[in-house]
C-alpha positions in Angstrom: 0.0 0.0 0.0 1.4 3.4 -1.0 1.8 6.2 1.4 2.2 8.7 -1.4 0.0 11.8 -1.1 -1.0 13.0 -4.6 -3.1 16.0 -3.7 -6.4 17.1 -5.1 -7.6 17.9 -8.6 -7.9 21.6 -7.6 -4.1 21.5 -7.2 -3.5 20.7 -10.9 -6.6 21.9 -12.8 -6.5 24.6 -15.4 -8.7 27.4 -14.1 -9.1 29.3 -17.4 -12.0 27.5 -19.0 -13.4 28.7 -22.3 -17.1 28.0 -23.0 -18.6 28.2 -26.5 -22.0 27.7 -28.0 -22.7 24.3 -29.7 -23.9 26.1 -32.9 -20.4 27.5 -33.4 -18.6 26.1 -36.5 -15.4 24.0 -35.9 -13.1 26.4 -37.7 -14.2 29.3 -35.3 -13.8 26.9 -32.3 -10.2 26.1 -33.5 -9.4 29.8 -33.7 -10.6 30.2 -30.1 -8.6 27.2 -29.0 -5.4 28.6 -30.6 -6.0 32.1 -29.1 -6.5 30.8 -25.5 -3.9 28.0 -25.9 -6.3 25.2 -25.0 -6.9 21.7 -26.3 -10.5 21.6 -25.1 -13.5 23.8 -24.9 -16.6 23.4 -22.8 -19.8 23.6 -24.7 -22.4 25.7 -22.9 -25.7 24.3 -21.8 -28.7 25.5 -23.7 -30.8 25.8 -20.5 -30.7 24.7 -16.9 -32.0 21.2 -17.8 -29.3 20.6 -20.4 -25.9 19.1 -19.8 -22.4 20.5 -20.7 -20.6 19.2 -23.7 -16.8 19.0 -24.4 -14.9 19.6 -27.6 -11.4 18.1 -27.8 -8.6 18.5 -30.4 -8.9 14.7 -30.8 -12.6 15.1 -31.7 -11.6 17.5 -34.5 -8.9 15.2 -35.7 -11.1 12.1 -35.8 -14.4 13.5 -36.9 -13.4 16.4 -39.2 -9.9 15.9 -40.5 -9.9 12.1 -40.8 -13.4 12.2 -42.5 -12.3 15.0 -44.9 -15.0 17.4 -43.7 -14.7 21.2 -44.0 -14.3 22.6 -40.5 -16.2 25.8 -41.5 -19.2 23.6 -42.4 -19.3 21.4 -39.3 -21.0 22.6 -36.1 -19.4 21.9 -32.7 -22.6 20.1 -31.5 -22.1 17.6 -34.3 -18.8 16.3 -33.0 -18.6 17.2 -29.3 -19.0 14.7 -26.4 -22.2 15.2 -24.4 -23.0 14.6 -21.6 -19.5 14.6 -20.1 -18.2 13.1 -16.9 -17.0 15.8 -14.5 -14.9 15.5 -11.3 -15.0 17.3 -8.0 -12.3 19.9 -7.2 -11.6 18.0 -3.9 -11.2 14.6 -5.6 -7.8 13.0 -5.0 -5.6 13.1 -8.1 -5.1 9.3 -8.0 -8.8 8.7 -8.1 -9.2 11.1 -11.0 -6.5 9.2 -13.0 -8.4 6.0 -12.3 -11.7 7.5 -13.4 -10.1 8.6 -16.6 -8.6 5.1 -17.2 -11.9 3.3 -16.3 -14.0 5.4 -18.7 -11.4 5.9 -21.4 -11.4 9.7 -21.2 -8.5 12.2 -21.1 -10.2 15.5 -20.0 -12.9 16.5 -17.6 -14.5 19.6 -16.3 -14.0 20.3 -12.6 -17.1 21.1 -10.7 -17.5 22.9 -7.4 -20.9 24.2 -6.1 -22.6 23.0 -9.2 -20.5 25.1 -11.6 -17.4 24.5 -13.7 -14.3 26.0 -12.0 -11.6 24.3 -14.1 -10.5 21.6 -16.5 -8.3 18.7 -15.8 -6.5 16.3 -18.1 -4.1 13.3 -17.9 -1.3 15.8 -18.9 -2.1 18.1 -16.0 -2.5 15.2 -13.6 1.0 13.9 -14.4 2.7 17.3 -14.7 1.4 18.7 -11.5 0.7 15.5 -9.6 4.3 14.2 -9.9 6.5 16.9 -11.4 6.4 19.4 -8.5 8.5 17.0 -6.5 11.0 16.8 -9.4 11.9 20.5 -9.5 
């Protein structure tokens, strides 16, 4: 049994989260991703009964580029993941990594008080979960 303390998701999440409308075209979404230096965008809920969506670079690669579709003619809602699994800000990093592995995901919005407060990915889990000790 490990005695390693990995910290919480809030310790490694990205707090700058960009939300877009699902009706936005993929080319415009890519421009936003480049501008904010993000590999994912949260897709806004249409109303309080709706769920959040998530657009990843990998979605664009698999569902637009690989299928030879024009990004200016594809809407975000056509290729996004929805609903998405979210994690709590106080979840331990090791459990977040296990959740990602169990469900085959690489990114998740971080929720606190029923609102998105960040984004976490395998990259951030490793970089900030292990690397701070390697400085």
